[in-house]
C-alpha positions in Angstrom: -132.2 21.9 -9.2 -136.0 21.4 -8.8 -137.3 19.5 -5.8 -140.3 17.2 -6.2 -142.5 15.2 -3.8 -142.6 11.6 -5.0 -144.4 9.8 -2.2 -146.5 10.7 1.0 -147.9 8.5 3.6 -149.3 8.7 7.1 -150.6 6.7 10.0 -154.3 6.8 10.8 -154.9 9.3 13.6 -155.6 7.8 17.0 -157.7 9.5 19.6 -156.3 10.2 23.1 -155.6 6.9 24.9 -156.8 5.2 21.7 -155.4 3.0 19.0 -151.8 4.3 19.0 -151.4 5.0 22.7 -149.4 1.8 23.1 -146.8 2.7 20.5 -143.6 4.7 21.3 -143.3 7.8 19.1 -139.9 6.7 17.8 -141.3 3.3 16.8 -144.4 4.9 15.2 -142.2 7.2 13.2 -140.0 4.4 12.2 -142.9 2.4 10.9 -144.1 5.4 8.8 -140.6 5.9 7.5 -140.3 2.3 6.4 -143.7 2.4 4.6 -142.6 5.6 2.8 -139.5 4.1 1.3 -141.1 0.8 0.6 -143.9 2.5 -1.5 -141.3 4.6 -3.3 -139.2 1.5 -4.0 -136.0 3.0 -2.8 -133.2 1.7 -0.5 -133.3 3.8 2.8 -129.5 4.1 2.5 -130.0 6.7 -0.2 -131.9 9.0 2.2 -129.5 11.8 3.2 -131.6 13.4 6.0 -134.9 13.1 7.8 -136.3 16.4 9.0 -139.0 15.6 11.6 -141.4 17.9 13.4 -142.3 17.3 17.1 -143.7 19.9 19.5 -143.6 18.4 22.9 -139.9 17.4 23.0 -140.1 15.9 26.5 -139.8 12.4 27.9 -140.1 9.9 25.0 -139.9 12.6 22.4 -136.5 14.0 23.4 -133.0 13.1 22.3 -133.4 14.1 18.6 -136.4 12.0 17.9 -135.8 12.0 14.2 -132.4 10.2 14.6 -134.0 7.7 17.0 -136.8 7.1 14.5 -134.3 6.4 11.7 -132.5 3.9 13.9 -135.7 2.4 15.2 -136.7 1.8 11.5 -133.6 -0.4 11.1 -132.0 2.0 8.6 -128.3 2.3 8.1 -126.5 4.3 10.7 -125.3 6.6 8.0 -128.8 8.2 7.7 -129.2 11.3 9.8 -132.2 13.0 11.4 -133.0 16.4 12.9 -136.0 17.3 15.0 -137.7 20.8 14.6 -140.4 22.7 16.4 -142.5 25.4 14.8 -145.4 24.4 17.1 -148.4 23.0 15.2 -146.8 23.8 11.9 -143.6 21.8 12.6 -144.0 19.1 9.9 -145.2 21.6 7.4 -142.1 23.6 8.1 -140.1 20.3 7.8 -141.3 20.1 4.2 -140.2 23.6 3.5 -136.7 22.9 4.9 -136.5 19.6 2.9 -137.4 21.4 -0.4 -134.9 24.2 0.4 -131.9 21.9 1.0 -132.7 19.9 -2.1 -133.1 23.0 -4.3 -129.9 24.4 -2.9 -128.1 21.3 -4.0 -127.0 20.2 -0.6 -128.9 16.9 -0.7 -130.8 14.9 -3.3 -133.1 12.7 -1.2 -134.7 14.1 2.0 -137.7 13.0 4.1 -139.9 15.5 5.8 -142.6 14.7 8.3 -143.3 14.5 12.0 -145.0 12.8 14.9 -146.8 13.5 18.2 -148.1 10.9 20.6 -150.1 13.2 22.9 -151.5 10.2 24.9 -148.0 9.5 26.1 -146.5 13.0 26.0 -149.1 15.5 27.2 -149.2 18.9 25.7 -147.2 21.4 27.8 -145.2 18.7 29.5 -142.0 20.0 27.9 -142.2 23.1 30.1 -141.7 20.8 33.2 -143.6 23.2 35.3 -141.6 26.3 34.2 -142.9 29.5 32.6 -141.6 29.7 29.0 -142.3 33.5 29.0 -139.7 35.7 30.6 -140.1 39.1 32.2 -139.3 41.0 28.9 -141.9 39.1 27.0 -144.6 39.5 29.6 -143.7 43.2 30.0 -144.2 43.7 26.3 -147.6 42.1 26.4 -148.9 43.6 29.7 -148.3 40.4 31.6 -150.7 38.4 29.5 -149.8 34.7 29.2 -150.7 33.5 25.7 -153.5 30.8 25.7 -154.7 29.2 22.5 -158.2 28.7 23.8 -158.5 32.3 24.8 -157.2 33.3 21.4 -159.9 31.2 19.7 -162.5 33.0 21.8 -160.9 36.4 20.8 -161.2 35.5 17.2 -164.8 34.5 17.5 -165.6 37.8 19.2 -163.6 39.9 16.6 -165.3 38.2 13.6 -168.7 38.0 15.2 -168.9 34.2 15.2 -171.6 32.6 17.3 -171.6 29.3 19.2 -174.1 27.9 16.8 -171.9 28.8 13.8 -168.9 27.2 15.4 -170.8 24.0 16.2 -172.3 23.8 12.7 -168.7 24.0 11.3 -167.7 21.2 13.7 -170.6 19.0 12.7 -169.7 19.6 9.0 -166.1 18.5 9.6 -167.3 15.2 11.1 -169.7 14.7 8.3 -167.1 15.3 5.6 -164.6 13.1 7.4 -167.1 10.2 7.7 -168.0 10.5 4.1 -164.4 10.4 3.1 -163.7 7.4 5.3 -166.7 5.5 3.9 -165.4 6.2 0.3 -161.9 5.1 1.2 -160.5 8.5 0.2 -157.4 8.3 2.5 -157.2 4.5 2.8 -154.6 4.2 0.0 -152.0 6.3 1.7 -152.7 5.3 5.4 -150.0 3.0 6.7 -151.4 0.1 8.9 -149.6 0.2 12.2 -149.0 -2.9 14.3 -149.8 -2.1 17.9 -149.9 -4.2 21.1 -153.7 -4.3 20.6 -153.6 -5.3 17.0 -153.6 -3.5 13.6 -154.6 0.2 13.5 -155.5 1.6 10.2 -158.5 3.9 10.4 -158.9 7.5 11.8 -160.5 7.1 15.2 -161.8 10.6 16.1 -164.7 10.8 13.7 -168.0 11.2 15.6 -170.7 10.0 13.3 -174.1 11.5 13.8 -172.8 14.6 15.5 -175.6 17.1 16.1 -175.4 20.9 16.8 -177.9 20.4 19.6 -175.7 18.0 21.4 -172.6 20.2 21.0 -174.5 23.1 22.4 -174.6 21.4 25.8 -170.8 21.2 26.1 -168.9 23.6 28.5 -166.8 26.5 27.3 -163.7 26.0 29.4 -161.8 29.1 28.3 -164.5 31.6 29.0 -167.5 31.3 31.2 -169.9 32.9 28.7 -167.8 31.8 25.7 -168.4 30.0 22.4 -165.3 27.6 22.2 -165.9 24.1 23.5 -164.2 20.7 23.1 -166.8 20.0 20.4 -165.7 22.8 18.1 -162.0 22.4 18.7 -159.4 20.0 17.5 -158.9 16.7 19.3 -155.9 15.6 21.3 -154.4 12.8 19.2 -151.6 10.5 18.2 -150.2 10.2 14.7 -147.3 10.5 12.2 -146.8 11.3 8.5 -144.0 11.6 6.1 -143.2 12.9 2.6 -140.3 11.9 0.3 -138.6 14.9 -1.4 -136.1 14.4 -4.2 -134.3 16.4 -6.8 -135.7 15.8 -10.3 -132.5 14.1 -11.2 -132.6 11.7 -8.2 -136.3 10.9 -9.0 -135.3 9.9 -12.5 -132.3 8.0 -11.3 -134.3 5.9 -8.7 -137.3 5.5 -11.0 -139.7 7.6 -8.8 -142.6 9.4 -10.4 -143.0 13.0 -9.1 -146.5 13.7 -7.7 -146.2 17.4 -6.9 -143.9 20.3 -6.1 -143.9 23.1 -3.6 -144.8 26.1 -5.8 -144.6 28.7 -3.0 -143.8 28.7 0.7 -144.2 31.6 3.0 -144.4 32.5 6.7 -146.2 35.2 8.7 -146.1 36.4 12.2 -149.0 38.1 14.0 -150.1 39.0 17.5 -148.9 36.2 19.9 -151.7 36.9 22.4 -154.6 36.2 20.0 -152.1 33.8 18.5 -154.2 32.1 15.8 -154.7 34.7 13.1 -151.5 34.4 11.2 -152.9 32.1 8.5 -154.7 35.1 7.1 -151.6 37.2 6.3 -149.6 34.0 5.5 -152.2 33.2 2.8 -152.1 36.8 1.4 -148.2 36.6 1.2 -148.3 33.2 -0.5 -150.8 34.4 -3.1 -148.9 37.6 -3.8 -145.6 35.7 -4.1 -147.0 33.0 -6.3 -148.8 35.3 -8.7 -152.0 33.3 -8.2 -155.4 34.4 -7.1 -157.6 32.8 -4.5 -159.8 31.5 -7.3 -156.8 29.7 -8.8 -156.6 27.4 -5.8 -158.6 24.2 -6.1 -158.4 23.0 -2.5 -157.6 24.7 0.8 -156.5 23.0 4.0 -156.7 25.4 6.9 -156.0 23.5 10.2 -159.0 23.2 12.4 -157.2 23.9 15.6 -160.5 25.7 16.6 -163.5 26.2 14.3 -163.1 30.0 14.7 -159.7 29.9 12.9 -160.7 28.6 9.5 -164.0 30.5 9.8 -162.2 33.8 10.3 -159.8 32.8 7.5 -162.8 32.3 5.1 -164.3 35.6 6.0 -161.0 37.5 5.3 -159.9 35.6 2.2 -163.2 35.2 0.4 -162.3 31.7 -0.5 -164.9 29.2 -1.7 -166.1 27.4 1.4 -166.7 24.2 -0.7 -163.0 24.0 -1.4 -162.0 24.2 2.3 -161.0 21.0 4.1 -163.1 18.8 1.8 -162.5 15.6 3.7 -162.8 17.0 7.2 -160.2 18.5 9.4 -158.7 18.3 12.8 -162.0 18.7 14.6 -163.0 15.3 13.3 -159.6 13.7 12.5 -157.6 15.0 15.4 -154.5 17.1 15.7 -151.3 15.2 16.6 -149.3 18.5 16.9 -145.9 17.8 15.3 -147.4 15.3 12.8 -150.4 17.4 11.7 -148.7 19.5 9.0 -147.4 16.4 7.2 -150.8 14.6 7.8 -152.7 17.4 6.2 -150.2 17.8 3.4 -150.3 14.1 2.6 -154.0 14.1 2.5 -154.1 17.2 0.3 -151.6 16.0 -2.2 -153.5 12.7 -2.7 -156.8 14.6 -2.9 -155.3 16.8 -5.6 -154.0 13.8 -7.5 -157.3 11.9 -7.3 -159.3 15.0 -8.5 -156.9 16.6 -11.0 -156.5 19.7 -8.9 -153.6 21.8 -10.1 -153.0 24.0 -7.0 -153.7 23.5 -3.3 -152.9 25.8 -0.4 -152.2 24.7 3.2 -151.9 26.9 6.2 -151.8 26.4 9.9 -151.9 28.6 13.0 -149.0 28.1 15.3 -148.0 28.9 18.8 -146.4 32.3 19.2 -148.7 33.9 16.6 -147.1 32.4 13.5 -148.3 30.5 10.4 -146.9 28.6 7.4 -148.6 28.8 4.1 -147.6 26.4 1.3 -148.9 26.3 -2.2 -148.6 22.9 -3.9 -148.6 22.3 -7.6 -149.7 19.0 -9.0 -147.3 17.5 -11.6 
């Protein structure tokens, strides 16, 4: 039983304390869920499960946020929800799980997506002041406490990436995102969100007119003589996104037109101290499993957690840089942790549809030294 993606939507991404800061994450999720089923033209009662990514499951984001989101949307109490955490790749993983349960025949209609409102639920607050790494973990890694910023610095050093190169990559991300916004590239699948301050419907983090010279003056907080700054790293953000997955039979039954399918989905684990390199082996696994080559892929989305991550990925894979993050990435658009995988996937699928691109590949670095890699095929 084949699984197909029939619709994908997202909120615009709000910057920290910006346009979405006044919206509870469950309410934000519910608004995105409602927009998804409305655009697909289905009754939410037919949805059998909602698989929802969220990283900081503390405060407002506890209590199985997926189920709360379903009820906040006003959907029937019969619709279930489950919240998952694979760090930054949580909602990309949600899509893999959704496809798997549909193809296994367990369900016919499943929603995958995620949310993070980092303005209201700060990164790391789920630890509540406790150390998530026990003695056995720390003993294995010589007492080193993993830190993503330090990992980004380690990548830059290993691949010989300079501060100027990282800043140039960041400026290009803003330029691509600004051009895409001006052309309305993502406007068709961005859900307007009603907030206490009015309607929010445009990505907020894009810094027009960014210059390498200006970025060069920013501090490097992770290393005194380092190269990683706030200017060449992803932004702290708020946002949500969702994709509707159906069996081919259900899509026909409900009159939904398939857009794409998951061709291949893989995972990779790597050193948890440098932490951010796993997209490289994950991509290699995905290509080997799919039987495709790097040149068969028409668009790549490699999450810009830090500029050094996609730059190292480019160096190792030999991919065409012109096909990478064509409409900007998290440096410009922001990185609402649990929602980012679905945000990126939604944008990539619609980019593929608009440009007739047969294959797209998405990969993200994740806490703990992991990565998802997913190859999408346009239908």
